C-alpha positions in Angstrom: 0.0 0.0 0.0 1.4 3.4 -0.9 1.8 6.2 1.6 -1.0 8.2 0.0 -3.4 5.2 0.1 -2.5 4.5 3.7 -3.2 8.2 4.7 -6.5 8.0 2.9 -7.6 4.9 4.8 -6.4 6.4 8.1 -8.1 9.7 7.5 -11.5 8.0 6.8 -11.0 5.7 9.8 -10.2 8.6 12.1 -13.4 10.4 10.9 -15.5 7.4 11.5 -14.1 6.8 15.0 -14.6 10.5 16.0 -18.2 10.3 14.5 -19.1 7.7 17.1 -19.3 10.5 19.7 -22.4 11.7 17.9 -24.3 8.4 18.4 -26.0 9.5 21.7 -27.7 12.4 20.0 -30.5 10.5 18.1 -32.5 7.4 18.9 -32.5 5.1 17.0 -29.0 5.4 15.6 -29.8 4.3 12.0 -28.0 7.3 10.6 -24.6 5.9 11.4 -24.5 3.5 8.4 -25.3 6.3 5.8 -22.7 8.5 7.5 -20.1 5.7 7.1 -21.0 5.3 3.5 -20.5 9.1 3.0 -17.1 8.8 4.6 -16.2 5.9 2.2 -17.4 7.9 -0.8 -15.3 10.9 0.2 -12.2 8.7 0.6 -12.7 6.9 -2.8 -13.4 10.1 -4.7 -10.4 11.8 -3.2 -8.2 8.8 -3.9 -9.4 8.6 -7.5 -8.9 12.3 -8.1 -5.4 12.3 -6.7 -4.6 9.2 -8.7 -5.5 11.2 -11.8 -3.1 14.0 -10.8 -6.0 16.6 -10.5 -4.9 20.0 -9.1 -5.1 19.9 -5.3 -7.5 22.9 -4.9 -10.1 21.0 -7.1 -10.2 17.9 -5.0 -12.3 19.1 -2.0 -14.9 21.0 -4.2 -15.4 17.9 -6.3 -15.8 15.8 -3.2 -18.4 18.3 -1.9 -20.4 18.2 -5.1 -20.5 14.4 -4.9 -21.5 14.4 -1.2 -24.3 17.0 -1.9 -25.7 15.0 -4.7 -25.8 11.9 -2.5 -27.5 13.8 0.3 -30.2 15.1 -2.1 -30.6 11.6 -3.7 -31.0 9.9 -0.3 -33.3 12.5 1.3 -35.6 13.7 -1.5 -35.3 10.9 -4.0 -39.0 11.1 -5.1 -38.5 14.7 -6.1 -35.6 14.1 -8.6 -36.2 14.6 -12.3 -36.2 11.2 -14.1 -35.3 9.7 -10.7 -31.7 11.0 -10.9 -31.3 14.7 -11.6 -32.0 17.2 -8.9 -34.4 19.9 -10.2 -36.0 22.9 -8.6 -38.6 20.9 -6.7 -35.9 18.6 -5.2 -33.9 21.7 -4.1 -37.0 23.1 -2.5 -37.8 19.9 -0.6 -34.1 19.7 0.4 -34.3 23.2 1.8 -37.5 22.4 3.7 -35.7 19.5 5.4 -32.9 21.8 6.5 -35.4 24.3 7.9 -37.2 21.5 9.7 -33.9 20.5 11.3 -33.6 24.0 12.8 -37.1 23.6 14.4 -36.2 20.1 15.6 -33.0 21.4 17.2 -35.0 24.0 19.1 -37.8 21.6 20.1 -36.1 18.4 21.1 -33.8 17.4 23.9 -31.1 14.8 23.9 -31.6 12.0 22.8 -33.8 13.4 20.1 -36.0 11.3 17.8 -34.3 10.4 14.5 -36.4 12.7 12.3 -35.5 12.9 8.6 -34.2 16.5 9.1 -31.9 15.6 12.0 -30.6 12.6 10.2 -29.8 14.8 7.2 -27.9 17.3 9.4 -25.8 14.6 11.1 -24.9 12.7 8.0 -24.1 15.9 6.1 -22.0 17.3 9.0 -20.0 14.0 9.1 -19.5 14.1 5.4 -18.2 17.7 5.5 -15.8 16.9 8.3 -14.6 13.9 6.3 -13.9 16.2 3.3 -11.9 18.6 5.5 -9.9 15.8 7.2 -9.1 14.2 3.8 -8.0 17.5 2.4 -5.7 18.4 5.3 -4.3 14.9 6.0 -3.9 13.5 2.4 -4.3 16.2 -0.2 -2.1 18.8 1.6 -0.2 16.4 4.0 -1.0 18.3 7.2 -2.3 15.5 9.4 -1.7 17.5 12.6 -4.2 20.2 11.5 -6.8 17.5 10.7 -7.1 17.1 14.5 -9.1 20.4 14.6 -12.2 19.2 12.6 -12.0 15.8 14.4 -12.0 17.6 17.7 -15.0 19.6 16.6 -16.8 16.5 15.6 -16.0 14.8 18.9 -16.7 17.9 21.0 -20.2 18.5 19.5 -21.4 15.0 20.2 -20.0 14.6 23.7 -20.8 18.2 24.7 -24.5 17.9 23.7 -24.8 14.5 25.2 -23.6 15.8 28.5 -21.8 14.1 31.4 -24.8 11.7 31.9 -23.6 9.8 28.9 -21.6 6.9 30.5 -19.7 6.1 27.3 -17.9 9.4 27.1 -14.6 7.7 27.9 -15.2 5.2 25.1 -15.9 7.9 22.5 -12.7 9.7 23.6 -10.6 6.5 23.2 -12.0 5.9 19.7 -11.5 9.5 18.6 -8.0 9.7 20.1 -6.9 6.4 18.7 -8.1 7.4 15.2 -6.2 10.7 15.4 -3.0 9.0 16.7 -3.1 6.4 13.9 -3.4 9.2 11.4 -0.4 11.1 12.9 1.6 7.8 13.0 1.0 7.1 9.3 2.1 10.6 8.4 5.1 10.5 10.7 6.3 7.3 9.0 5.9 9.0 5.6 8.0 12.0 6.7 10.7 9.8 8.2 10.9 7.7 5.1 11.8 10.8 3.1 15.2 10.9 4.9 16.1 7.5 3.6 16.1 4.0 5.0 16.1 3.8 8.8 19.1 2.0 10.2 18.0 -0.7 12.6 21.3 -2.6 13.3 22.1 -6.2 13.1 22.0 -7.3 16.7 19.2 -9.2 18.3 18.3 -6.3 20.4 18.8 -3.6 17.9 15.1 -3.2 17.1 14.2 -2.5 20.7 12.6 0.9 21.3 12.6 1.8 17.6 10.3 4.5 16.2 7.3 2.1 15.5 7.3 0.6 19.0 8.1 3.8 20.8 5.4 5.7 19.0 2.8 3.1 19.8 3.7 3.0 23.4 3.7 6.8 23.7 0.3 7.0 22.1 -1.2 4.3 24.3 0.2 5.9 27.4 -1.1 9.3 26.4 -4.6 8.0 25.8 -4.6 6.0 29.1 -3.4 9.0 31.1 -6.0 11.2 29.5 -8.8 8.8 30.3 -7.7 8.5 33.9 -7.0 12.2 34.5 -10.3 13.0 32.7 -12.2 10.8 35.2 -10.6 12.6 38.1 -11.2 16.1 36.8 -14.2 18.1 37.9 -17.4 17.4 35.9 -18.8 19.9 33.4 -22.4 19.9 32.3 -21.6 20.6 28.7 -23.8 22.3 26.1 -27.6 22.2 26.3 -29.2 21.8 22.9 -32.5 23.2 24.2 -31.4 26.3 26.0 -28.5 27.1 23.7 -26.3 27.8 26.7 -24.2 26.1 29.3 -25.4 23.7 31.9 -28.9 22.4 32.3 -30.5 25.5 33.9 -31.6 23.9 37.0 -31.1 20.3 36.8 -33.6 19.6 34.1 -33.3 16.7 31.8 -31.3 14.5 34.1 -32.2 10.9 34.8 -34.1 10.6 31.5 -36.3 13.6 32.2 -38.3 15.6 29.7 -36.6 18.9 28.8 -38.1 20.3 25.6 -39.2 23.9 25.6 -42.1 23.2 23.2 -45.0 22.0 25.4 -46.2 19.7 22.6 -42.8 18.1 22.3 -42.7 17.5 26.0 -46.1 16.0 25.9 -45.3 13.7 23.0 -42.0 12.6 24.6 -43.7 11.8 27.9 -46.5 9.7 26.4 -44.1 7.7 24.2 -41.7 6.8 26.9 -41.8 3.0 27.7 -41.6 3.7 31.4 -43.9 5.9 33.5 -41.5 8.3 35.3 -42.9 10.0 38.4 -42.8 13.8 37.8 -45.1 15.4 40.3 -46.6 14.6 43.7 -49.3 16.9 45.3 -51.5 16.9 48.3 -54.6 18.7 49.4 -57.8 18.3 51.4 -60.3 19.3 48.7 -62.1 16.3 47.1 -62.1 18.2 43.8 -58.4 17.4 43.5 -59.4 13.9 42.4 -60.5 15.4 39.0 -58.3 18.5 38.9 -55.9 19.0 36.0 -52.4 20.5 36.6 -52.1 23.1 33.9 -48.8 24.5 32.7 -49.7 26.9 29.9 -52.0 27.6 27.0 -51.3 27.5 23.3 -53.4 30.4 22.0 -51.8 31.1 18.6 -52.6 28.9 15.6 -50.4 30.0 12.7 -51.3 27.4 10.2 -48.4 25.2 11.1 -48.8 24.5 14.8 -50.5 25.6 18.0 -48.0 27.5 20.2 -47.8 30.0 23.0 -48.3 33.5 21.9 -46.1 36.5 22.8 -47.7 37.2 26.2 -46.7 40.1 28.5 -45.5 39.0 31.9 -45.5 40.8 35.3 -43.7 40.2 38.6 -45.2 37.4 40.6 -47.3 38.9 43.5 -49.8 37.6 46.0 -52.6 37.5 45.5 -52.5 37.0 41.8 -54.8 39.1 39.5 -58.3 37.8 39.5 -58.9 35.7 36.4 -60.9 37.2 33.6 -64.5 35.9 33.4 -65.8 34.2 36.6 -68.7 36.2 38.1 -70.1 36.1 41.6 -73.1 34.1 40.3 -70.9 31.1 39.5 -69.6 28.8 42.2 -65.9 29.3 42.5 -64.6 27.9 45.9 -60.9 28.1 46.6 -58.7 25.1 47.2 -55.1 24.8 48.4 -52.6 22.3 46.8 -49.1 21.6 47.9 -47.0 20.5 44.9 -43.5 18.9 44.6 -41.8 18.6 41.3 -39.1 16.0 40.6 -35.8 16.8 38.9 -37.0 14.8 35.9 -39.3 17.6 34.8 -37.4 20.5 33.1 -40.2 22.9 32.2 -40.1 26.7 32.2 -43.8 26.7 33.3 -45.0 25.6 36.7 -47.9 23.0 36.7 -50.8 24.1 38.9 -54.6 24.0 39.0 -56.2 26.7 36.9 -57.0 29.5 37.6 -54.5 30.2 40.4 -55.1 33.0 42.9 -52.0 32.7 45.1 -48.6 31.0 44.7 -46.0 30.6 47.4 -42.8 29.7 45.8 -39.1 30.6 45.7 -37.0 31.7 42.7 -37.3 34.1 39.8 -40.9 33.6 38.5 -43.2 35.8 36.5 -47.0 35.7 35.9 -48.8 35.7 32.5 -52.2 37.3 33.2 -53.7 36.4 29.8 -53.0 32.6 30.0 -52.9 32.5 33.9 -49.5 30.7 33.7 -46.4 31.1 35.9 -43.2 31.1 33.9 -39.6 31.0 35.0 -37.2 33.9 34.3 -33.4 33.9 33.8 -33.4 30.1 33.1 -35.5 29.2 36.1 -37.0 25.7 35.7 -39.6 23.7 37.5 -37.4 20.7 38.4 -36.9 20.3 42.1 -39.5 23.0 43.1 -41.8 22.8 46.1 -44.6 25.3 46.3 -48.2 25.9 47.5 -51.0 27.1 45.2 -54.4 28.4 46.1 -56.8 28.2 43.1 -60.4 28.5 42.2 -62.6 25.6 41.4 -64.9 27.2 38.8 -68.0 25.0 38.5 -70.8 26.6 36.6 -74.0 24.7 35.7 -75.1 23.8 32.2 -78.0 26.3 32.5 -75.6 29.1 33.5 -73.5 28.4 30.4 -76.5 28.3 28.1 -77.5 31.8 29.3 -73.9 33.2 29.0 -73.8 36.6 27.4 -71.8 37.9 24.5 -68.0 37.5 24.5 -66.0 40.7 24.8 -64.9 41.9 21.3 -61.1 41.7 22.0 -61.3 38.1 23.2 -63.7 37.2 20.3 -61.4 38.7 17.7 -58.2 37.2 19.0 -59.3 33.7 19.9 -61.5 32.9 16.8 -58.7 33.5 14.3 -58.0 30.6 12.0 -55.3 30.4 9.3 -56.3 31.0 5.7 -55.0 27.6 4.6 -57.2 25.6 7.1 -59.0 23.0 5.0 -62.7 23.5 4.5 -63.4 20.1 5.8 -62.8 21.4 9.3 -65.6 24.0 9.1 -67.9 21.7 7.2 -67.5 18.9 9.8 -68.0 21.4 12.7 -71.2 22.7 11.2 -72.5 19.2 10.5 -71.7 17.9 14.0 -73.3 20.9 15.8 -76.4 21.2 13.5 -79.6 21.5 15.6 -77.8 22.8 18.7 -78.9 26.4 19.3 -76.5 27.7 22.0 -72.7 28.0 22.1 -72.6 25.7 25.1 -74.7 23.0 23.3 -72.4 23.2 20.3 -69.3 22.7 22.6 -70.9 19.7 24.3 -71.9 18.2 20.9 -68.3 18.5 19.6 -67.0 16.9 22.8 -69.5 13.9 22.6 -68.7 13.5 18.9 -65.0 13.0 19.6 -65.5 10.8 22.7 -68.6 8.7 21.8 -70.3 8.9 18.4 -67.5 9.8 16.0 -65.6 6.5 16.1 -62.3 8.0 17.1 -59.5 5.9 18.6 -56.7 7.0 21.0 -53.3 6.1 19.6 -50.0 7.8 20.7 -48.1 6.4 17.8 -49.5 9.0 15.3 -47.2 11.9 14.4 -47.8 14.8 16.8 -48.4 17.4 14.0 -51.2 20.0 14.7 -51.1 22.0 11.4 -53.9 22.2 8.8 -52.9 19.0 7.0 -52.5 17.1 10.2 -56.0 18.2 11.3 -57.5 17.1 8.0 -55.7 13.8 8.1 -56.9 13.3 11.7 -60.5 13.9 10.8 -60.1 11.3 8.0 -58.2 8.6 9.8 -59.9 9.2 13.2 -56.7 8.0 15.1 -54.5 10.2 17.3 -53.7 11.2 20.8 -54.7 14.1 23.0 -52.7 16.7 21.0 -54.8 15.9 17.9 -58.1 15.9 19.7 -57.4 19.2 21.5 -56.0 21.0 18.5 -58.8 19.8 16.2 -61.5 20.6 18.7 -60.1 24.1 19.2 -59.9 24.7 15.5 -63.5 23.5 14.9 -64.7 25.7 17.8 -63.0 28.8 16.3 -64.7 28.0 13.0 -68.0 28.1 14.9 -67.1 31.5 16.3 -66.3 30.2 19.8 -63.1 31.6 21.5 -60.8 28.6 21.9 -57.3 27.7 22.8 -55.3 24.5 23.7 -54.1 24.0 27.2 -51.2 21.7 28.1 -50.4 20.1 31.4 -51.2 16.9 33.3 -54.4 14.8 33.7 -55.4 13.9 37.3 -52.8 11.7 38.9 -53.2 8.5 40.8 -54.9 8.8 44.2 -52.5 7.4 46.8 -55.0 8.0 49.6 -55.2 10.5 52.5 -55.2 13.4 50.0 -51.9 12.4 48.3 -51.7 12.2 44.5 -48.9 11.2 42.1 -48.5 12.3 38.4 -46.3 10.4 35.9 -45.0 11.1 32.4 -48.0 9.0 31.1 -50.3 11.7 32.5 -49.1 14.4 30.1 -52.2 15.7 28.5 -53.6 18.4 26.3 -57.2 19.7 26.2 -59.2 22.6 24.7 -60.4 25.6 26.7 -63.4 27.6 25.6 -64.3 31.1 26.8 -67.8 31.8 28.2 -68.8 35.3 29.4 -69.3 35.3 33.2 -67.4 32.0 33.6 -64.1 32.6 31.9 -61.9 29.9 30.3 -63.4 26.4 30.9 -61.9 23.1 29.9 -63.6 20.4 27.8 -62.4 16.9 27.3 -62.7 15.5 23.7 -60.0 12.8 24.1 -61.5 9.3 24.5 -60.1 7.1 27.3 -58.2 10.0 28.9 -58.8 12.5 31.6 -62.2 13.3 33.1 -65.2 15.2 31.7 -66.2 18.2 33.9 -69.6 18.2 35.5 -70.8 21.1 33.4 -69.7 19.2 30.2 -71.9 16.2 30.7 -72.1 13.1 32.9 -70.3 10.7 30.7 -66.8 10.3 32.1 -63.9 8.5 30.3 -61.7 6.3 32.5 -58.1 7.2 32.8 -55.5 4.5 32.4 -53.5 3.7 35.5 -49.8 4.8 35.8 -48.7 1.3 34.8 -50.9 1.0 31.7 -49.5 2.1 28.4 -51.9 3.7 25.9 -52.8 1.2 23.2 -52.3 2.0 19.6 -54.4 -0.8 18.2 -58.0 -0.5 17.2 -59.0 -3.7 19.0 -57.7 -2.4 22.3 -59.4 0.9 21.8 -62.8 -0.6 21.0 -63.4 -1.5 24.6 -62.3 1.9 25.8 -65.4 3.8 24.9 -67.2 5.5 27.8 -70.3 3.9 29.1 -73.6 5.5 28.4 -74.7 4.8 32.0 -75.4 8.2 33.6 -76.2 6.8 37.0 -72.6 6.8 38.1 -71.0 10.0 39.5 -68.1 11.4 37.6 -65.7 11.0 40.5 -66.6 7.4 41.1 -66.3 6.6 37.4 -62.9 8.3 37.3 -61.7 6.0 40.1 -63.2 2.9 38.5 -65.9 2.5 41.2 -68.8 1.9 38.8 -70.2 -1.6 38.2 -69.7 -1.5 34.4 -66.1 -0.5 34.8 -65.4 -3.1 37.4 -66.7 -5.8 35.0 -65.3 -4.6 31.6 -62.2 -2.7 32.4 -59.1 -4.6 31.1 -56.4 -5.3 33.6 -53.1 -3.5 32.6 -50.0 -5.4 33.2 -46.8 -3.5 33.6 -44.1 -4.5 31.2 -41.0 -6.1 32.8 -38.0 -4.2 31.8 -34.8 -6.1 31.1 -32.7 -3.0 30.9 -31.2 -3.4 34.4 -30.1 -7.0 33.7 -28.2 -6.4 30.5 -26.8 -3.1 31.8 -25.5 -4.9 34.9 -24.0 -7.6 32.7 -22.3 -5.0 30.5 -20.9 -3.2 33.5 -19.6 -6.4 35.0 -18.1 -7.5 31.6 -16.4 -4.1 31.2 -15.1 -4.2 34.8 -13.8 -7.7 34.2 -12.1 -6.6 31.0 -10.4 -3.7 32.7 -9.3 -5.9 35.6 -7.9 -8.4 33.1 -5.9 -5.7 31.3 -4.6 -4.3 34.6 -3.5 -7.8 35.7 -2.1 -8.9 32.4 1.5 -7.5 33.0 1.7 -9.2 36.4 0.4 -12.5 34.9 2.8 -12.4 32.0 5.8 -11.7 34.3 4.8 -14.4 36.7 4.6 -17.0 33.8 7.9 -15.9 32.4 9.6 -16.2 35.8 8.1 -19.6 36.4 9.3 -20.8 33.0 12.8 -19.5 33.7 13.0 -20.8 37.3 10.9 -23.9 37.1 11.6 -26.8 39.4 12.1 -29.4 36.6 15.4 -31.3 36.1 16.4 -29.4 33.1 15.4 -25.9 34.4 17.7 -23.3 36.0 15.8 -23.8 39.2 16.0 -27.6 39.2 17.5 -29.7 42.0 21.3 -30.1 42.4 23.2 -32.6 40.3 21.6 -31.5 37.0 23.5 -29.7 34.2 22.1 -26.7 32.5 22.2 -26.0 28.9 23.6 -22.8 27.5 20.0 -21.5 26.7 19.0 -22.2 30.3 22.0 -20.3 31.7 21.2 -17.3 29.4 17.6 -17.5 30.6 18.7 -17.3 34.2 20.9 -14.3 33.4 17.9 -12.6 31.7 15.8 -13.3 34.8 18.4 -11.6 37.0 18.5 -8.5 34.7 14.6 -8.3 34.6 14.4 -8.7 38.4 16.7 -5.8 39.0 14.8 -3.8 36.3 11.5 -4.4 38.1 13.0 -3.2 41.4 14.3 0.1 39.9 17.7 -0.8 38.4 17.3 -0.5 34.6 19.6 -2.6 32.3 22.6 -1.4 30.5 23.4 -3.7 27.6 26.8 -2.0 27.0 28.3 -3.6 30.2 29.7 -7.1 30.5 28.1 -9.6 32.9 30.8 -9.0 35.5 30.4 -5.2 35.4 26.6 -5.6 35.3 26.5 -7.6 38.6 28.8 -5.1 40.2 26.4 -2.3 39.2 23.4 -4.4 40.5 25.2 -5.2 43.8 26.0 -1.5 44.4 22.6 -0.1 43.4 20.7 -2.8 45.2 22.9 -2.7 48.4 23.3 -6.5 48.4 25.0 -8.2 51.3 27.9 -10.7 51.0 25.5 -13.6 50.4 23.7 -11.7 47.6 26.9 -10.6 46.0 28.2 -14.2 45.9 24.9 -15.4 44.3 24.9 -12.8 41.5 28.6 -13.4 41.0 28.0 -17.1 40.3 25.2 -16.3 37.8 27.5 -13.8 36.0 30.4 -16.4 36.0 28.2 -19.0 34.4 27.0 -16.5 31.8 30.6 -15.5 30.9 31.5 -19.1 30.4 28.6 -19.6 28.0 29.4 -16.4 26.1 33.2 -16.4 26.0 34.6 -19.9 26.9 35.4 -22.4 24.2 33.6 -25.0 26.3 31.3 -23.8 29.1 31.4 -27.1 31.0 28.8 -28.3 33.5 26.8 -25.7 35.2 24.9 -26.3 38.5 21.2 -25.1 38.8 21.1 -21.3 39.3 17.6 -21.1 40.8 18.7 -20.8 44.4 21.2 -18.0 43.5 18.5 -16.1 41.6 16.1 -16.3 44.5 18.8 -15.2 46.9 19.5 -12.2 44.7 15.8 -11.3 44.3 15.3 -11.4 48.1 18.3 -9.1 48.6 17.1 -6.6 46.0 13.6 -6.6 47.4 14.9 -5.9 50.9 16.7 -2.8 49.8 13.9 -1.5 47.5 11.2 0.9 48.6 7.6 -0.1 49.2 6.4 1.6 46.0 9.1 -0.2 43.9 8.1 -3.5 45.4 4.5 -2.9 44.6 5.2 -1.8 41.1 7.4 -4.9 40.6 4.4 -7.1 41.3 1.5 -5.2 39.7 3.2 -3.3 36.8 6.8 -4.6 36.3 8.8 -2.4 33.9 10.4 -5.5 32.3 7.0 -6.3 30.6 8.0 -3.8 27.9 9.8 -6.8 26.4 6.4 -8.2 25.5 5.7 -5.1 23.4 9.1 -5.4 21.8 8.5 -9.0 20.9 5.0 -8.2 19.6 6.5 -5.5 17.4 9.2 -7.8 16.1 6.6 -10.5 15.4 4.3 -8.0 13.5 7.2 -6.7 11.5 8.4 -10.2 10.7 4.9 -11.3 9.7 4.5 -8.2 7.5 7.9 -8.8 5.8 7.0 -12.5 5.2 3.6 -11.6 3.8 5.2 -8.9 1.6 7.8 -11.4 0.3 5.1 -14.0 -0.4 3.1 -11.5 -2.3 6.1 -10.4 -4.3 6.9 -14.0 -5.1 3.3 -14.7 -6.1 3.3 -11.6 -8.3 6.5 -12.7 -10.0 5.0 -16.1 -10.7 1.9 -14.5 -12.2 3.7 -11.9 -14.2 6.7 -13.9 -15.1 5.2 -15.5 -18.2 4.0 -12.1 -19.4 7.4 -10.6 -19.0 9.1 -13.4 -20.8 6.5 -13.2 -23.6 7.1 -9.4 -23.8 10.9 -9.9 -24.1 10.3 -12.5 -26.8 8.2 -10.1 -28.8 10.8 -7.3 -28.4 13.5 -9.7 -29.8 
């Protein structure tokens, strides 16, 4: 393999290894294979262009054009002209994907779902880095500078993933190893330009050469970096959601939900396989059993999504401003709720019953009068908060809502706006469903009953969470979705009927733990519509079947709420049995708690799935710990085995019983054991000295007594006979002398030297030398075999060519 080809391979490999640090960003990680294919294409195109001797400045742009075409072909293939050529439509679709990536980056937390836009961004980014690395390392022969884009690729992935990602050390090792291999390949190329490296003829001439020394230095540097990095203070890294440093209050840890977009938070919570406890609250009022914990309201429908409008805020004060709407004629008793938020909920809005009149809490919080929400300022988050809220339980009667007066013009104008691109089927369906219902209240109840009972809708959290016009039209056609679709569609239909409406986001009533204690999990994330009635204010309705509770003023049919361990079903067969009962003799609260007879008979029993994550994670940790322990003990084991072979008790071993004669190889093995023993205890070898001068140096440095000096002297004498005498003659076993010398050296060594001699003996570097020798020998043999095979294959052709020339 030529130097340029070797650099090309190592540049691609270094990029692929550094890319692995991005793997925690998306789930699932199906984008890794396309990214590896892009890296391969960049390497092949660059190698081909350089083979054709194309001008160096033209190589990276050509690679960029090829990568861009492959990205377009892979992402918007259906928009290509004739299936191959990117036309204007393909470019527009490609641009929309890139714009969608910006929205996904703002909306999702780590790990984000693998949307088409985010996959495109990651694959394209990896391809661009591959082009830069290939250009620097191969085209311009500046491999050291290639570390900058590799560092950027590694830092982005690990920085966004944060310190909670337990595989950070693995990504660092992979990225560092790839960069070191690239540097080593270029270093060999630079050194080869000076001519052939002299290696000597002796058996030990290759020890510590450039190849072995470079590998050892690289491994040592990576090992030290991993160890020192583990001891260094932790840094929270970048936060993709907040665009700043840290997590802004502990949000998102422990698998928490940390998206700023309320719809994204809701979708993420409902689709999690486990039901993570997010909120606990207590209170004495029985109404808490059916009370929703509301976070905010989405009052702006721009044709793409429902989202919070630009609301003005004011400093939080007690009591809070009286909510707009409720009059003295409507029952609005107060109730007090004590709420505790877990660190798993990273929301900028505080969940609380609506409407709130007083909030006792600490931190920098502000109040939105129009939506009645409490929002954090200066990065303040709900995670870990404990507070007390006094709210109103607005409970009008159906007759009071039927007699409601006209809505104030500002509210009517703002909250009945619909986008111009809203499909006509929304208004047509709303008029059809509410035909024959004279009052605004009757129309609202008719819409609610149509969604929950007569419309044939099914609850399914697997549907895409879009709330735009196309998503609403598709939902009305397919009649499958989850609370976001029901709330968004209900609010849009209400606005088409001239009823002020918005979408509220928060949590459905939690599980009743008894004694006024309640618990809310991630499966209780919920969205519902709010309609405005003069004299009553904003009131919630419940159009989602099998979720939440229907308020008393909205009818007596109440939909059962799944328990915390039950996962929402996405199949029509499961949902068919989830329709609310038509029995009106059961009170709403009893129906919510499953106390009605029909529910006790028909309600399916939900079985919590058994998670196997703990078992395989424990096995992985144990396997990794065992591997690390094996690596740490391998030098000690190798040195023990080598010593045992040299000083074994057999008849033909240096440590055998008296009366036996040692061969020359066994004498030299005993001498090598003496050198390595002294090396392990802090006396490095000096191969320039004779055996006699060597033992004198060992005796002085090791402070041996007379017995020890005599022992090492006998070993040196036997060695000199083997090396210099014409006939060495019989040699007695040297095992006792070696053990005497080792005991004397250990007695004079320090405690740290003795410990290092056992756990990490320096003489084990000989193993690395031997491995390097073996690899070089194998490489030379393979090269010679390939040359011989090539000569056999091309020999007849060469002879035929010479014959033709003659």
